N, C-alpha and C positions, 0 to 999 in steps of 0.2 A: 830813060834810055829806050831804045827800040830793039826788038829781037833781031833786027837786021844788022845791028852793030856787032862786028866780030869781037870775040873775047879779047884777042890780042890787042886790037885797036883800043878797046875800052881800058885795058890794063895800062897801056902806055899813056893814053891821054889823061888818065886819072893819077898818073905818077906812081902807080903801084909797082910797076917794074920798069926797067930801062929798056930802050930799044934793043941793045945788044943781048939782054936776057931773053927777050921775046924771040929774036932771031936764032939764038942758041937752042931754045926750047923747040922751035919749029924744025930745026935741023936734026934734033935728037928724037923726034917722035917715031915710034914704031908703028907699023901698019895697024890701024884701028884704035890707036891710043889717042886719048883726048889731050889737047894742049894744056889744060889745067892740071892734069895728072903729072905731066912732065915738069911743069912749073913748081909743083909741090915737091916732087921727087928731088929736084935740083935745089931745093930750098930758096927759090926765087920768091916764093909766096908761102904763107902758112895756109893750111886748109881753111881756116876761118876767113882769111882775106880773099881766097878764091871764091868762097860761097857768098861773101858780100858783093863781089864783082858780078857773080852769076845772078844774084838777086836784082842788081841794077839792069843787067842785060835782059833778063826774062820778065822783069817787072812783077816779081813774086816776092812775098815776104821771106826774110831769112830769120829763123828762130833758133835760139840757143836753148836747148832742153835741159842743160845742167842745173840751173838755178830755179827751175820751175817745178811746182808740184803737179803731179799727174792728175788730169781731170777724170774722176771716177766714172762719169757717164760715157766718155769716149773710150776709156779702157774696157768697159763692159761691152762696147760695140765691136771691139777688135780683140779676139783672143790672142794670147801670146804666140801660139804656133804660127799664126798668120803674120804677125809683126816680124818674127824671126825669118820666116820663109822669104818674105819680100823685102826685108830690111827697111821697114817703115815704122813710124810710131804715131799713134793717134794723139792729136793735140786738143781738139774740141769737137763737139757734136752740135750742129745747128738743127733745130727742129724743122720738120716739113711745113711749108706754108699752107697747104691744104691737104685734103684727103687723096689727091691725085699725085702729089709729090712725094719723093723720098726724103728722109733727113739727109743732111750733108755732113760728112765726116771730114774734118780738116786733118790732113795727114802729112807729117814730116817725111820727106824723101830726099835722097841724094840726087836723083835724076827725075824731075817732074815731067820731062819730055818722054819718058818711057810709057807709052800708051798701053802696052801689054799689062804692066803692073796695075795701072789705074783701072783698066777693064776687069782684070781678075778681082781686084778689091770690090768693085761695084757688084760683080756677080756673087762673090762669096759672102759679102756682108750686107748686100741689099741696101746700099746707100749710094748717094752721089759722093764723089770724091773731089775735094778741093786741096790741091797740093801746095805745100810750102817747102822751102829749102831748109835743110839741116845737114850738118856734117855726118859722115859715116860713124865717126867716133862718138859723137853726141847721141846718135840713134842707138848704137850698140849699148852704151852705158844706160840710157833711159830704159831700154828693153830689159836689161839685167836687173836694174833697180826696181822696176815696176812688176815684172813677171817672175823674177827669180832667175837663178842660174840654169836651172834644169826645167825642161818642158817635155816630160815623157809622152810618147805616143803622138807627137805632133803631126807626123805624116798621116797617121790613121784618122786624125780628127777632121781633115778636110772633107767637105761634102763631095760626093761623086756626082757629076752632072747627069749621068744616065742611070735610071733605076736598074737594080739588079734583079734578075729572076730567081726563082728557087733553085735553079741549076748553077747559079753563081755567075752566069754570063750576063753581060750588059746589053741593054737596048736591042739593037738590030741583030746582034749575034744570038740573042735569046729567041728572037722571032724565027730565025733560020733553023734553029735547033728543034723548034716545036713541031 
């Protein structure tokens, strides 16, 4: 499938929903709400069926995290507080091809079109990011199973992009105070 194929057209053409369900969902959408969310809310589709359709539409792999063992190398590349903060889960780590490349972390996400999350992961983890699709429920369960229920101090663990001065002020503000 092509990214240009609309989700509703794809769902109807594949027989995953009937046309009346598509039209009902379109009419029930709240501002900013995605069509797939309405379809799942109204039980026209399961979350898994939605992600299988999105996989076809986006030409991205859909992974089920439930029955798979966590890859220890990729888990080490992504701390639990980052997985929780961005609702993502590391699937595998591909080594860099040469000294000038970064390794590539394959990351399960619910929305691989969210460039902000991908850029944040690149910055925080110093890796290239290759997104794959997974359901929210699968990601949450994988995070809890792998990292545990509690992740104390997670907000304090994220690196701060601007160095702090001895006065506690960051970057430009520290220069102005000097």
